[in-house]
All heavy atoms as an XYZ file, in Angstrom:
958
protein
N       4.677     -3.515    -13.674
C       5.648     -2.746    -12.926
C       5.257     -2.775    -11.437
O       4.047     -2.702    -11.109
C       5.598     -1.359    -13.317
C       6.766     -0.482    -12.735
C       6.974      0.807    -13.413
O       7.457      0.873    -14.548
N       6.603      1.944    -12.792
N       6.213     -2.835    -10.555
C       6.008     -2.894     -9.124
C       6.590     -1.693     -8.534
O       7.666     -1.216     -8.792
C       6.760     -4.181     -8.552
C       6.528     -4.241     -7.018
C       6.137     -5.477     -9.091
N       5.785     -1.018     -7.595
C       6.331      0.098     -6.894
C       6.735     -0.344     -5.450
O       6.033     -1.132     -4.796
C       5.200      1.186     -6.701
C       4.752      1.849     -8.055
C       3.859      0.989     -8.920
O       2.934      0.409     -8.397
N       4.346      0.955    -10.192
N       7.889      0.131     -5.029
C       8.565     -0.281     -3.798
C       8.774      0.833     -2.948
O       9.406      1.849     -3.435
C       9.823     -1.070     -4.122
C       9.770     -2.240     -5.125
C      11.069     -2.754     -5.437
C       8.856     -3.374     -4.504
N       8.515      0.758     -1.606
C       8.748      1.825     -0.637
C       9.380      1.182      0.584
O       8.825      0.310      1.224
C       7.387      2.473     -0.260
C       7.740      3.534      0.782
C       6.780      3.108     -1.471
N      10.600      1.596      0.924
C      11.339      1.154      1.967
C      11.095      1.980      3.189
O      10.765      3.110      3.099
C      12.839      1.067      1.744
C      13.293      0.388      0.400
C      13.438      1.182     -0.744
O      12.779      2.260     -0.782
O      14.314      0.860     -1.679
N      11.318      1.372      4.330
C      11.235      2.001      5.612
C      12.006      1.293      6.667
O      12.460      0.166      6.549
C       9.772      2.161      6.080
O       9.210      0.910      6.399
N      12.293      1.940      7.877
C      12.996      1.267      8.930
C      14.442      1.707      9.074
O      15.040      1.260     10.147
N      14.996      2.556      8.260
C      16.336      2.931      8.373
C      16.489      3.926      9.568
O      15.517      4.445     10.012
N      17.747      4.126      9.934
C      17.924      5.105     11.052
C      19.325      5.075     11.510
O      20.278      4.598     10.774
N      19.695      5.809     12.517
C      20.967      5.942     13.155
C      21.086      4.979     14.336
O      20.272      5.090     15.305
C      21.252      7.363     13.537
C      22.569      7.659     14.326
C      23.742      7.296     13.446
C      22.600      9.049     14.724
N      22.086      4.139     14.311
C      22.268      3.156     15.382
C      23.745      3.072     15.698
O      24.576      3.577     14.993
C      21.760      1.750     15.095
C      20.268      1.766     14.787
C      22.458      1.133     13.822
N      24.035      2.468     16.846
C      25.505      2.268     17.267
C      25.959      0.896     16.827
O      25.192     -0.033     16.544
C      25.578      2.337     18.735
C      25.387      3.672     19.292
C      25.490      3.783     20.805
O      24.985      2.924     21.612
N      26.242      4.740     21.314
N      27.183      0.702     16.701
C      27.793     -0.551     16.298
C      27.280     -1.653     17.237
O      27.267     -1.491     18.443
C      29.310     -0.459     16.274
N      26.923     -2.823     16.675
C      26.389     -3.852     17.422
C      24.943     -3.867     17.554
O      24.393     -4.958     17.975
N      24.285     -2.903     17.221
C      22.801     -2.788     17.331
C      22.117     -3.452     16.119
O      22.828     -4.003     15.275
C      22.386     -1.332     17.251
C      22.638     -0.579     18.647
O      23.054     -1.322     19.600
O      22.356      0.573     18.714
N      20.830     -3.550     16.185
C      19.970     -4.178     15.190
C      19.054     -3.258     14.575
O      18.550     -2.277     15.199
C      19.259     -5.393     15.692
O      20.180     -6.288     16.323
N      18.591     -3.532     13.346
C      17.578     -2.721     12.628
C      16.821     -3.758     11.761
O      17.364     -4.740     11.289
C      18.159     -1.700     11.762
C      18.434     -0.298     12.305
C      19.033      0.574     11.174
C      17.234      0.359     12.863
N      15.544     -3.421     11.511
C      14.756     -4.209     10.676
C      14.143     -3.279      9.508
O      13.377     -2.344      9.927
C      13.514     -4.964     11.368
C      12.687     -5.875     10.533
C      11.465     -6.296     11.232
N      10.899     -7.471     10.552
C       9.674     -7.896     10.797
N       8.911     -7.245     11.608
N       9.148     -8.963     10.189
N      14.494     -3.542      8.362
C      14.087     -2.773      7.205
C      12.848     -3.416      6.596
O      12.758     -4.683      6.541
C      15.115     -2.614      6.115
C      16.514     -2.099      6.602
C      17.401     -1.851      5.421
C      16.320     -0.727      7.325
N      11.936     -2.611      6.109
C      10.717     -3.155      5.459
C      10.696     -2.601      4.047
O      11.059     -1.409      3.744
C       9.540     -2.823      6.297
O       9.465     -3.385      7.440
N      10.074     -3.309      3.141
C       9.820     -2.882      1.745
C       8.413     -3.317      1.386
O       8.250     -4.566      1.132
C      10.928     -3.440      0.771
S      10.648     -2.963     -0.903
N       7.595     -2.426      1.214
C       6.232     -2.711      0.800
C       6.019     -2.520     -0.700
O       6.425     -1.487     -1.325
C       5.235     -1.780      1.539
N       5.463     -3.571     -1.323
C       5.332     -3.558     -2.734
C       3.911     -3.340     -3.194
O       2.961     -3.822     -2.509
C       5.794     -4.908     -3.299
N       3.636     -2.670     -4.235
C       2.381     -2.442     -4.774
C       2.401     -2.473     -6.376
O       3.511     -2.458     -6.862
C       1.742     -1.145     -4.343
O       2.598      0.018     -4.780
N       1.268     -2.561     -6.984
C       1.252     -2.716     -8.380
C       1.188     -4.188     -8.857
O       0.330     -4.928     -8.264
N       1.981     -4.569     -9.699
C       1.919     -5.875    -10.278
C       2.634     -6.913     -9.377
O       3.560     -7.592     -9.807
C       2.540     -6.019    -11.680
C       1.717     -5.219    -12.647
C       2.354     -5.275    -14.072
N       2.312     -6.728    -14.537
C       2.860     -7.145    -15.737
N       3.416     -6.207    -16.485
N       2.868     -8.372    -16.001
N       2.249     -7.024     -8.220
C       2.900     -7.926     -7.204
C       2.721     -9.339     -7.546
O       3.570    -10.225     -7.052
C       2.456     -7.595     -5.777
O       1.045     -7.848     -5.736
C       2.793     -6.260     -5.350
N       1.569     -9.662     -8.308
C       1.351    -11.020     -8.694
C       2.468    -11.550     -9.701
O       2.573    -12.699     -9.873
C       0.077    -11.200     -9.367
C      -0.238    -10.318    -10.492
C       0.246    -10.698    -11.794
C      -0.739     -9.059    -10.382
C      -0.048     -9.855    -12.911
C      -0.979     -8.213    -11.448
C      -0.533     -8.624    -12.688
N       3.209    -10.667    -10.241
C       4.239    -11.052    -11.208
C       5.651    -11.148    -10.492
O       6.661    -11.443    -11.196
C       4.357    -10.011    -12.291
O       3.182     -9.955    -13.006
N       5.662    -10.905     -9.176
C       7.024    -10.963     -8.542
C       7.605    -12.403     -8.523
O       7.001    -13.299     -8.099
C       6.777    -10.433     -7.091
O       6.298     -9.116     -7.129
C       8.145    -10.504     -6.360
N       8.796    -12.496     -9.003
C       9.575    -13.751     -8.840
C      10.557    -13.808     -7.765
O      10.792    -14.742     -7.161
N      11.128    -12.618     -7.430
C      12.020    -12.463     -6.329
C      12.161    -11.087     -5.855
O      11.904    -10.071     -6.676
C      13.471    -12.940     -6.753
N      12.553    -10.788     -4.702
C      12.876     -9.485     -4.159
C      14.014     -9.510     -3.391
O      14.522    -10.559     -2.877
C      11.693     -9.039     -3.192
C      10.377     -8.780     -3.945
S       9.051     -8.052     -2.975
C       9.781     -6.405     -2.648
N      14.726     -8.308     -3.336
C      16.027     -8.325     -2.818
C      16.431     -6.950     -2.244
O      15.657     -6.041     -2.403
N      17.662     -6.946     -1.552
C      18.145     -5.734     -1.047
C      19.549     -5.547     -1.551
O      20.324     -6.464     -1.609
C      18.153     -5.818      0.548
C      16.866     -5.798      1.174
C      16.090     -6.815      1.590
C      16.065     -4.585      1.631
N      14.950     -6.503      2.148
C      14.897     -5.071      2.200
C      16.375     -3.230      1.447
C      13.928     -4.203      2.713
C      15.352     -2.420      1.974
C      14.253     -2.866      2.593
N      19.767     -4.287     -1.961
C      21.114     -3.814     -2.350
C      21.512     -2.605     -1.424
O      20.615     -2.069     -0.804
C      21.102     -3.408     -3.829
C      21.025     -4.580     -4.797
C      19.792     -5.131     -5.019
C      22.063     -5.064     -5.417
C      19.609     -6.177     -5.834
C      21.993     -6.200     -6.271
C      20.765     -6.753     -6.519
N      22.641     -2.268     -1.398
C      23.076     -1.089     -0.692
C      24.183     -0.312     -1.396
O      24.987     -0.918     -2.134
C      23.575     -1.471      0.791
C      24.901     -2.199      0.818
C      25.250     -2.600      2.201
N      26.576     -3.115      2.388
C      27.048     -3.663      3.449
N      26.279     -3.654      4.592
N      28.278     -4.159      3.487
N      24.237      0.976     -1.138
C      25.191      1.780     -1.762
C      25.752      2.841     -0.767
O      25.028      3.679     -0.286
C      24.608      2.539     -2.964
C      25.769      3.305     -3.773
C      25.185      3.789     -5.170
O      23.956      3.878     -5.344
N      26.108      3.878     -6.100
N      26.995      2.744     -0.442
C      27.722      3.687      0.427
C      28.229      4.868     -0.373
O      28.463      4.678     -1.666
C      28.770      2.943      1.233
N      28.549      5.912      0.300
C      29.038      7.114     -0.392
C      30.360      6.788     -1.073
O      31.257      6.150     -0.501
C      29.298      8.156      0.652
C      28.306      7.834      1.723
C      28.250      6.311      1.640
N      30.457      6.967     -2.386
C      31.659      6.803     -3.170
C      31.920      5.351     -3.502
O      32.936      5.023     -4.107
N      30.880      4.503     -3.298
C      31.018      3.083     -3.517
C      29.961      2.655     -4.627
O      28.999      3.286     -4.771
C      30.819      2.258     -2.207
C      31.827      2.513     -1.171
C      33.141      2.083     -1.488
C      34.216      2.235     -0.345
N      33.751      1.454      0.829
N      30.229      1.531     -5.247
C      29.368      0.906     -6.086
C      28.240      0.275     -5.399
O      28.365     -0.191     -4.265
C      29.981     -0.080     -7.021
C      31.016      0.579     -7.945
C      30.447      1.372     -9.010
O      29.330      1.077     -9.471
O      31.064      2.351     -9.501
N      27.050      0.199     -5.971
C      25.887     -0.556     -5.397
C      26.280     -1.961     -5.376
O      26.733     -2.571     -6.309
C      24.640     -0.258     -6.299
C      23.442     -0.991     -5.595
C      22.240     -0.606     -6.477
N      21.865      0.765     -6.535
C      20.791      1.291     -7.139
N      20.138      0.521     -7.921
N      20.645      2.590     -7.094
N      26.014     -2.599     -4.223
C      26.373     -4.021     -4.013
C      25.118     -4.843     -3.511
O      24.258     -4.293     -2.848
C      27.466     -4.197     -2.997
C      27.206     -3.697     -1.581
C      28.339     -3.993     -0.677
O      29.116     -4.886     -0.911
O      28.426     -3.401      0.458
N      25.137     -6.111     -3.837
C      24.191     -7.007     -3.476
C      24.218     -7.295     -1.917
O      25.327     -7.481     -1.451
C      24.272     -8.346     -4.271
C      23.416     -9.424     -3.744
C      21.983     -9.431     -4.069
C      23.843    -10.541     -3.005
C      21.220    -10.395     -3.657
C      23.067    -11.541     -2.644
C      21.779    -11.501     -2.895
N      23.091     -7.313     -1.280
C      23.053     -7.661      0.121
C      22.347     -9.053      0.304
O      22.920     -9.887      0.894
C      22.271     -6.686      0.889
C      22.067     -7.140      2.448
C      22.961     -5.282      0.831
N      21.017     -9.113     -0.113
C      20.332    -10.378     -0.010
C      19.137    -10.371     -0.925
O      18.728     -9.305     -1.373
C      19.837    -10.440      1.531
O      19.124    -11.605      1.736
N      18.646    -11.576     -1.130
C      17.464    -11.732     -1.989
C      16.600    -13.018     -1.611
O      17.253    -13.858     -0.973
C      17.771    -11.742     -3.504
N      15.423    -13.005     -2.035
C      14.542    -14.216     -1.628
C      13.637    -14.502     -2.841
O      13.084    -13.606     -3.520
C      13.733    -13.770     -0.393
C      12.812    -15.031      0.073
C      12.780    -12.575     -0.630
C      12.305    -14.842      1.421
N      13.575    -15.790     -3.124
C      12.614    -16.270     -4.115
C      11.157    -16.162     -3.455
O      10.896    -16.678     -2.516
C      12.963    -17.781     -4.356
C      12.067    -18.333     -5.515
O      10.834    -18.334     -5.446
N      12.736    -18.907     -6.556
N      10.401    -15.449     -4.242
C       9.060    -15.101     -3.689
C       8.173    -16.385     -3.478
O       7.288    -16.410     -2.601
C       8.354    -14.089     -4.569
C       7.306    -13.261     -3.838
C       5.980    -13.420     -3.865
C       7.519    -12.372     -2.784
N       5.303    -12.556     -3.025
C       6.297    -11.905     -2.343
C       8.770    -11.752     -2.185
C       6.203    -10.936     -1.306
C       8.577    -10.831     -1.244
C       7.341    -10.476     -0.797
N       8.279    -17.334     -4.432
C       7.534    -18.548     -4.350
C       8.013    -19.489     -3.284
O       7.112    -20.065     -2.488
C       7.482    -19.191     -5.703
O       6.793    -18.359     -6.613
N       9.220    -19.798     -3.254
C       9.776    -20.767     -2.379
C      10.348    -20.201     -1.013
O      10.610    -20.997     -0.106
C      10.928    -21.572     -3.066
O      12.094    -20.798     -3.301
N      10.682    -18.976     -0.963
C      11.335    -18.324      0.133
C      12.820    -18.735      0.304
O      13.420    -18.452      1.327
C      10.542    -18.607      1.438
N      13.381    -19.368     -0.758
C      14.815    -19.591     -0.776
C      15.465    -18.320     -0.695
O      15.143    -17.395     -1.444
C      15.137    -20.446     -2.057
C      16.568    -20.683     -2.188
C      17.162    -21.670     -1.116
C      18.623    -21.949     -1.410
N      19.181    -22.918     -0.411
N      16.570    -18.273      0.025
C      17.280    -16.948      0.193
C      18.671    -17.045     -0.210
O      19.366    -18.168     -0.381
C      17.340    -16.561      1.645
O      17.885    -17.535      2.542
C      15.793    -16.330      2.086
N      19.346    -15.893     -0.464
C      20.793    -15.782     -0.817
C      21.258    -14.567     -0.145
O      20.606    -13.494      0.028
C      20.875    -15.621     -2.329
O      22.259    -15.574     -2.692
N      22.531    -14.636      0.290
C      23.184    -13.508      0.964
C      24.621    -13.338      0.480
O      25.265    -14.267      0.119
C      23.294    -13.820      2.454
C      21.951    -14.027      3.122
C      21.367    -15.313      3.303
C      21.351    -13.003      3.730
C      20.182    -15.467      3.974
C      20.076    -13.147      4.356
C      19.533    -14.356      4.495
O      18.393    -14.563      5.130
N      25.018    -12.048      0.475
C      26.381    -11.678      0.214
C      27.240    -12.303      1.318
O      26.771    -12.337      2.524
C      26.560    -10.252      0.074
N      28.429    -12.777      1.100
C      29.251    -13.415      2.071
C      29.518    -12.531      3.258
O      29.537    -13.057      4.419
C      30.608    -13.812      1.415
C      30.498    -14.993      0.489
O      29.499    -15.710      0.568
O      31.422    -15.158     -0.215
N      29.694    -11.253      3.050
C      29.924    -10.362      4.220
C      28.718    -10.094      5.068
O      28.896     -9.712      6.266
C      30.420     -9.004      3.621
O      29.409     -8.373      2.860
N      27.566    -10.453      4.646
C      26.349    -10.269      5.483
C      25.817    -11.506      5.985
O      24.957    -11.524      6.952
C      25.188     -9.696      4.548
C      25.221     -8.077      4.569
S      26.679     -7.380      3.774
C      26.146     -7.521      2.029
N      26.226    -12.675      5.496
C      25.681    -13.959      5.894
C      26.002    -14.191      7.406
O      27.090    -13.939      7.854
C      26.323    -15.135      5.020
C      25.770    -16.450      5.394
C      26.373    -17.566      4.358
C      25.854    -17.370      3.055
N      26.230    -18.390      2.116
N      25.005    -14.592      8.139
C      25.129    -14.828      9.556
C      24.637    -13.576     10.456
O      24.403    -13.753     11.528
N      24.634    -12.454      9.806
C      24.159    -11.254     10.490
C      22.882    -10.665      9.998
O      22.103    -10.165     10.783
C      25.248    -10.057     10.361
C      26.621    -10.461     10.913
C      27.504     -9.263     10.908
N      27.770     -8.664      9.618
C      27.576     -7.441      9.298
N      26.817     -6.687     10.085
N      27.719     -7.053      8.068
N      22.625    -10.912      8.691
C      21.359    -10.349      8.144
C      20.483    -11.503      7.746
O      20.889    -12.608      7.433
C      21.670     -9.532      6.821
C      22.409     -8.313      6.990
C      22.922     -7.928      8.363
C      22.617     -7.431      5.930
C      23.527     -6.696      8.431
C      23.227     -6.281      6.067
C      23.725     -5.871      7.349
N      19.125    -11.291      7.847
C      18.032    -12.258      7.536
C      17.012    -11.624      6.749
O      16.504    -10.618      7.125
C      17.531    -12.934      8.783
O      18.520    -13.480      9.593
C      16.488    -13.983      8.390
N      16.777    -12.189      5.549
C      15.684    -11.712      4.710
C      14.488    -12.616      4.833
O      14.622    -13.807      5.004
C      16.200    -11.521      3.200
C      15.128    -10.827      2.401
C      16.455    -12.963      2.664
C      15.579    -10.468      0.946
N      13.355    -11.967      4.797
C      12.061    -12.746      4.857
C      10.973    -12.081      4.132
O      11.135    -10.887      3.752
C      11.698    -12.900      6.374
O      11.408    -11.703      7.003
N       9.825    -12.682      3.942
C       8.761    -12.021      3.219
C       7.407    -12.420      3.921
O       7.321    -13.434      4.674
C       8.748    -12.553      1.720
C       8.621    -14.142      1.618
C       7.962    -14.492      0.330
N       7.991    -15.956      0.018
C       7.325    -16.810      0.646
N       6.469    -16.534      1.580
N       7.360    -18.122      0.327
N       6.430    -11.597      3.665
C       5.092    -11.736      4.041
C       4.214    -11.608      2.833
O       3.977    -10.420      2.320
C       4.619    -10.667      5.202
C       3.340    -10.990      5.757
O       2.425    -11.451      5.009
O       3.180    -10.743      6.937
N       3.800    -12.770      2.325
C       3.045    -12.664      1.059
C       1.717    -11.845      1.216
O       1.284    -11.135      0.257
C       2.642    -14.189      0.659
C       3.931    -14.901      0.200
O       4.719    -15.162      1.082
N       3.967    -15.272     -1.110
N       1.004    -11.993      2.278
C      -0.338    -11.438      2.492
C      -0.092     -9.812      2.612
O      -0.998     -9.094      2.060
C      -0.912    -11.821      3.724
N       1.064     -9.462      3.030
C       1.271     -7.985      3.106
C       2.155     -7.352      1.951
O       2.376     -6.218      1.826
C       2.042     -7.635      4.455
C       1.172     -7.861      5.568
C       1.919     -7.472      6.856
C       1.123     -7.699      8.104
N       1.857     -7.393      9.388
N       2.503     -8.345      1.013
C       3.413     -7.900     -0.065
C       4.605     -7.124      0.411
O       4.928     -6.101     -0.171
C       2.600     -7.134     -1.127
C       1.521     -7.875     -1.903
O       1.700     -9.101     -2.174
N       0.317     -7.339     -1.926
N       5.256     -7.716      1.334
C       6.360     -6.978      1.992
C       7.589     -7.893      2.277
O       7.425     -9.110      2.521
C       5.933     -6.430      3.375
O       4.813     -5.542      3.235
C       6.973     -5.794      4.116
N       8.666     -7.427      1.978
C      10.003     -8.052      2.332
C      10.683     -7.304      3.410
O      10.603     -6.118      3.452
C      10.820     -8.260      0.951
C      11.298     -6.868      0.510
C      12.027     -9.188      1.256
N      11.345     -8.137      4.232
C      12.026     -7.529      5.431
C      13.537     -7.858      5.307
O      13.940     -8.924      4.727
C      11.489     -8.081      6.693
C      10.009     -7.803      6.834
C       9.062     -8.845      6.528
C       9.477     -6.655      7.390
C       7.705     -8.747      6.649
C       8.106     -6.458      7.515
C       7.220     -7.475      7.020
O       5.851     -7.276      7.250
N      14.236     -7.046      5.930
C      15.771     -7.336      6.156
C      16.085     -7.099      7.604
O      16.171     -5.953      8.079
C      16.610     -6.520      5.256
C      18.103     -6.838      5.308
C      18.396     -8.220      4.781
C      18.861     -5.799      4.586
N      16.241     -8.164      8.373
C      16.608     -8.068      9.763
C      18.130     -7.993      9.875
O      18.754     -8.955      9.360
C      16.090     -9.231     10.537
C      16.451     -9.219     12.053
C      15.792     -8.090     12.745
O      14.570     -7.852     12.626
N      16.561     -7.307     13.575
N      18.614     -6.949     10.362
C      20.067     -6.741     10.420
C      20.525     -6.756     11.934
O      19.990     -6.025     12.741
C      20.503     -5.422      9.772
C      20.062     -5.274      8.364
S      20.626     -3.746      7.495
C      19.636     -2.531      8.490
N      21.565     -7.460     12.189
C      22.051     -7.512     13.541
C      23.583     -7.374     13.450
O      24.214     -7.440     12.461
C      21.634     -8.881     14.244
O      22.225     -9.973     13.565
N      24.163     -7.092     14.664
C      25.632     -6.943     14.859
C      26.118     -5.920     13.790
O      27.064     -6.185     13.085
C      26.362     -8.274     14.633
O      25.883     -9.186     15.649
N      25.395     -4.774     13.642
C      25.746     -3.866     12.631
C      27.159     -3.230     12.913
O      27.525     -3.032     14.025
C      24.721     -2.750     12.557
C      23.351     -3.164     11.922
C      22.306     -2.231     12.282
C      23.557     -3.198     10.386
N      27.842     -2.960     11.871
C      29.139     -2.391     11.795
C      29.109     -1.048     11.093
O      28.262     -0.794     10.344
C      30.101     -3.343     11.159
C      30.163     -4.688     11.653
C      31.032     -5.559     10.726
C      30.921     -7.078     11.203
N      31.811     -7.937     10.330
N      30.062     -0.222     11.405
C      30.167      1.124     10.676
C      30.191      1.008      9.183
O      29.658      1.800      8.516
C      31.432      1.755     11.276
C      31.571      1.287     12.667
C      31.044     -0.202     12.571
N      30.897     -0.012      8.777
C      30.908     -0.339      7.310
C      29.688     -0.744      6.610
O      29.492     -0.835      5.446
C      31.986     -1.399      6.913
C      31.964     -2.641      7.835
C      32.902     -2.668      9.012
O      32.938     -1.670      9.728
O      33.565     -3.668      9.182
N      28.615     -1.015      7.444
C      27.309     -1.277      6.993
C      26.521     -0.035      6.555
O      25.425     -0.064      6.080
C      26.416     -2.019      7.950
C      26.971     -3.449      8.236
O      27.422     -4.136      7.210
O      26.995     -3.923      9.318
N      27.050      1.123      6.992
C      26.449      2.414      6.672
C      26.249      2.627      5.142
O      27.215      2.438      4.459
C      27.302      3.523      7.248
O      27.325      3.498      8.709
C      26.667      4.868      6.770
N      25.027      2.759      4.812
C      24.684      2.923      3.340
C      23.306      3.216      3.188
O      22.453      3.175      4.143
C      25.061      1.630      2.582
N      22.912      3.485      1.906
C      21.495      3.567      1.551
C      21.073      2.142      1.096
O      21.702      1.561      0.259
C      21.261      4.605      0.395
C      19.717      4.544     -0.087
C      21.563      5.996      0.854
N      20.110      1.613      1.780
C      19.641      0.285      1.446
C      18.447      0.389      0.489
O      17.444      1.020      0.840
C      19.232     -0.465      2.763
C      20.506     -0.979      3.490
C      21.369     -0.045      4.185
C      20.867     -2.268      3.482
C      22.524     -0.465      4.842
C      22.024     -2.769      4.072
C      22.874     -1.731      4.775
O      24.017     -2.205      5.382
N      18.539     -0.303     -0.588
C      17.507     -0.235     -1.668
C      16.853     -1.578     -1.909
O      17.499     -2.527     -2.011
C      18.233      0.252     -2.863
C      19.022      1.587     -2.603
C      17.105      0.529     -4.038
C      20.088      1.801     -3.597
N      15.582     -1.533     -1.897
C      14.741     -2.649     -2.214
C      14.579     -2.828     -3.773
O      14.398     -1.833     -4.486
C      13.411     -2.505     -1.544
S      12.298     -3.992     -1.761
N      14.543     -4.040     -4.213
C      14.440     -4.307     -5.633
C      13.546     -5.558     -5.888
O      13.406     -6.424     -4.955
C      15.760     -4.512     -6.260
N      12.780     -5.592     -7.039
C      11.924     -6.698     -7.365
C      12.236     -7.080     -8.767
O      12.431     -6.346     -9.667
C      10.442     -6.220     -7.263
N      12.150     -8.484     -8.883
C      12.427     -9.161    -10.185
C      11.054     -9.798    -10.600
O      10.443    -10.462     -9.824
C      13.490    -10.091    -10.166
N      10.680     -9.645    -11.879
C       9.451    -10.236    -12.406
C       9.661    -11.603    -13.014
O       8.661    -12.251    -13.239
C       8.826     -9.245    -13.373
O       9.601     -9.020    -14.485
C       8.341     -7.976    -12.681
N      10.774    -11.984    -13.187
C      11.170    -13.256    -13.887
C      10.807    -14.328    -12.837
O      11.138    -14.302    -11.675
C      12.588    -13.356    -14.349
C      12.900    -14.745    -14.857
C      12.889    -12.290    -15.351
N      10.156    -15.405    -13.352
C       9.898    -16.648    -12.538
C      11.179    -17.448    -12.363
O      11.839    -17.766    -13.404
C       8.807    -17.509    -13.123
O       7.595    -16.679    -13.322
C       8.504    -18.677    -12.299
N      11.396    -17.779    -11.192
C      12.735    -18.559    -10.874
C      12.381    -19.997    -10.440
O      11.340    -20.173     -9.857
C      13.544    -17.814     -9.821
C      14.084    -16.544    -10.345
C      13.425    -15.322    -10.121
C      15.257    -16.509    -11.039
C      13.982    -14.124    -10.630
C      15.838    -15.388    -11.541
C      15.150    -14.126    -11.323
O      15.647    -13.014    -11.898
N      13.257    -20.869    -10.661
C      13.168    -22.247    -10.121
C      13.171    -22.163     -8.649
O      13.491    -21.159     -8.017
C      14.243    -23.118    -10.628
N      12.714    -23.274     -7.934
C      12.532    -23.323     -6.579
C      13.713    -22.890     -5.731
O      13.523    -22.186     -4.758
C      12.072    -24.743     -6.176
C      11.576    -24.887     -4.782
C      10.306    -24.561     -4.462
C      12.453    -25.262     -3.767
C       9.812    -24.722     -3.072
C      11.994    -25.414     -2.507
C      10.643    -25.148     -2.196
N      14.909    -23.300     -6.242
C      16.076    -23.083     -5.497
C      16.878    -21.871     -5.985
O      18.030    -21.561     -5.615
C      17.017    -24.279     -5.318
C      16.433    -25.360     -4.441
O      15.864    -25.089     -3.490
N      16.637    -26.597     -4.789
N      16.410    -21.220     -7.045
C      17.129    -20.149     -7.735
C      16.799    -18.871     -7.078
O      15.638    -18.475     -6.796
C      16.758    -20.086     -9.167
N      17.842    -18.060     -6.820
C      17.668    -16.689     -6.317
C      18.616    -15.746     -7.008
O      19.804    -15.975     -7.058
C      18.039    -16.616     -4.816
C      17.797    -15.221     -4.252
C      17.246    -17.664     -3.968
N      18.013    -14.693     -7.687
C      18.968    -13.799     -8.437
C      19.658    -12.863     -7.497
O      19.289    -12.487     -6.421
C      17.933    -12.923     -9.237
C      16.736    -12.907     -8.386
C      16.687    -14.272     -7.769
N      20.983    -12.520     -7.902
C      21.853    -11.706     -7.122
C      22.411    -10.505     -7.847
O      22.997     -9.610     -7.298
C      22.997    -12.491     -6.495
O      23.785    -13.111     -7.624
C      22.445    -13.681     -5.613
N      22.308    -10.553     -9.220
C      22.845     -9.432    -10.052
C      21.853     -8.339    -10.215
O      20.660     -8.612    -10.255
C      23.271     -9.908    -11.450
C      24.412    -11.042    -11.307
C      24.884    -11.385    -12.718
N      25.985    -12.371    -12.610
C      26.540    -12.817    -13.701
N      26.116    -12.531    -14.880
N      27.550    -13.700    -13.573
N      22.300     -7.105    -10.263
C      21.436     -5.983    -10.443
C      20.537     -6.123    -11.626
O      19.375     -5.638    -11.671
C      22.198     -4.684    -10.481
C      22.994     -4.321     -9.155
C      23.644     -2.988     -9.243
O      23.005     -2.071     -9.643
N      24.911     -3.039     -8.855
N      21.058     -6.680    -12.715
C      20.374     -6.710    -14.007
C      19.088     -7.637    -13.892
O      18.314     -7.550    -14.784
C      21.330     -7.241    -15.152
O      21.911     -8.507    -14.754
C      22.327     -6.148    -15.377
N      19.040     -8.451    -12.893
C      17.894     -9.339    -12.779
C      16.730     -8.649    -12.163
O      15.565     -9.108    -12.230
C      18.293    -10.503    -11.892
N      16.928     -7.431    -11.639
C      15.739     -6.802    -10.990
C      15.291     -5.584    -11.784
O      16.139     -4.692    -12.166
C      16.290     -6.256     -9.631
C      16.603     -7.427     -8.689
C      17.842     -7.923     -8.617
C      15.683     -7.914     -7.764
C      18.202     -9.035     -7.858
C      15.944     -8.932     -6.935
C      17.269     -9.626     -6.880
N      14.042     -5.528    -12.071
C      13.425     -4.500    -12.867
C      12.910     -3.295    -12.161
O      12.822     -2.243    -12.721
C      12.358     -5.117    -13.745
N      12.508     -3.435    -10.913
C      11.965     -2.406    -10.157
C      12.743     -2.040     -8.928
O      13.290     -3.032     -8.291
C      10.464     -2.769     -9.635
O       9.632     -2.979    -10.765
N      12.899     -0.770     -8.625
C      13.770     -0.344     -7.503
C      13.036      0.688     -6.679
O      12.340      1.604     -7.187
C      15.056      0.230     -8.101
C      15.939     -0.750     -8.788
C      15.720     -1.136    -10.130
C      16.887     -1.511     -8.238
N      16.644     -2.177    -10.421
C      17.433     -2.308     -9.321
C      17.624     -1.471     -7.047
C      18.510     -3.185     -9.205
C      18.644     -2.442     -6.894
C      19.124     -3.217     -8.018
N      13.252      0.605     -5.397
C      12.750      1.698     -4.464
C      13.674      2.812     -4.358
O      14.737      2.839     -5.000
N      13.310      3.833     -3.536
C      14.110      5.007     -3.364
C      15.158      4.769     -2.369
O      16.230      5.580     -2.368
C      13.124      6.155     -2.929
C      12.224      6.551     -3.980
C      12.830      7.098     -5.325
O      13.750      7.909     -5.323
N      12.439      6.390     -6.463
N      15.170      3.783     -1.517
C      16.101      3.581     -0.497
C      15.898      4.159      0.829
O      15.107      5.149      0.916
N      16.468      3.548      1.855
C      16.435      4.090      3.203
C      17.730      4.052      3.866
O      18.570      3.102      3.684
C      15.393      3.219      4.041
O      15.259      3.756      5.270
C      15.927      1.811      4.191
N      18.044      5.247      4.466
C      19.436      5.358      4.974
C      19.609      4.649      6.309
O      18.838      4.686      7.275
C      19.699      6.815      5.235
C      21.101      7.151      5.917
C      22.215      6.945      4.947
O      22.125      7.300      3.723
N      23.259      6.336      5.409
N      20.741      3.890      6.358
C      21.187      3.233      7.569
C      22.533      3.685      7.991
O      23.478      3.635      7.158
C      21.244      1.695      7.407
C      21.904      1.074      8.655
C      19.794      1.133      7.150
N      22.658      4.313      9.115
C      23.981      4.895      9.578
C      24.345      4.226     10.880
O      23.542      4.170     11.773
C      23.795      6.421      9.776
O      23.457      7.005      8.578
C      25.195      6.935     10.197
N      25.582      3.650     10.930
C      26.007      2.929     12.077
C      27.270      3.649     12.640
O      28.298      3.781     11.879
C      26.412      1.452     11.731
C      26.794      0.729     12.945
C      25.282      0.742     11.034
N      27.134      4.162     13.834
C      28.266      4.898     14.397
C      29.110      3.960     15.253
O      28.550      2.934     15.720
C      27.712      6.015     15.335
O      26.895      5.532     16.439
N      30.295      4.344     15.507
C      31.254      3.563     16.251
C      31.323      3.991     17.679
O      31.822      3.239     18.482
C      32.597      3.558     15.610
O      33.134      4.894     15.522
């Protein structure tokens, strides 16, 4: 089991940038992929981005592609989400997740069911 703690959320204006961090502890050696999901008030949790831990291959939701960048630091057991050109509709709780399944070099999970461990989330609020 992997424990995940997010940080970096906050209140920003439209067009601003934020960098979220997710520090993992526990069975980090079993990590196959890590990702970010988000949930806005009254909305379903949706996929944002994920990264294959071994290959660093990435995947993005279409609405986030080009604005968000996911990356990892193996030595720090940390995954990051760099967000730019933020919009009010990006306002949500951003949640870090980890999958223990080993993935092929170019494979990146995007479904919630692929992730076994979840963080508590960090609030991102974008004002207009």
